[in-house]
Phi, psi and omega in degrees: 000138178236145181246129179239130175256135176217154177232137171256128180280135180292135178297321181233089185304336181286342181278137181280151177290142175290159184304320185256018186298318180298315180296320178295322179295316179295319177301320179296319178299313180295322182295333184250004179289141176246156181307323181294341178292328180073024182293127178246327181202150177215146174221156181222144178223111179285141174235168182304327184244002185197173172237116178272132180240138169242123178243128178256115186241144174296142173289128182267128175264347183277123177298149176094349179278341180089160179286171185299321181296317179295318179295318178296318180298316179297317180296314180295318179297315178298317180294318180297319183295328187250349181265120178302319179301307183294317183295320184274334184263337188228150174285152177292159176297146173289128180304332179289346180286356182281003175244139181172195182244153177238161175256140177246000000 
């Protein structure tokens, strides 16, 4: 299992998070997860200027699936593109954020 942390920056930092925003964000991740993502668990914590996400992904032994950071980035990007909440409230991930370290 690998853990990936990512943050989505709020489009309007002065606006407060809605009460159920974290749950809606996690629901969006689950709705757009594909088997190759290896998503096992996700959590979200809204902050005044961002939404922090923790994604727990299965370690992939199959070549070609990409490392956990790349898989998490693809999942978050896919979810952001199709979720009205994420698209309207948060900026998309920086493509350079797809490189990083994971915890095992």
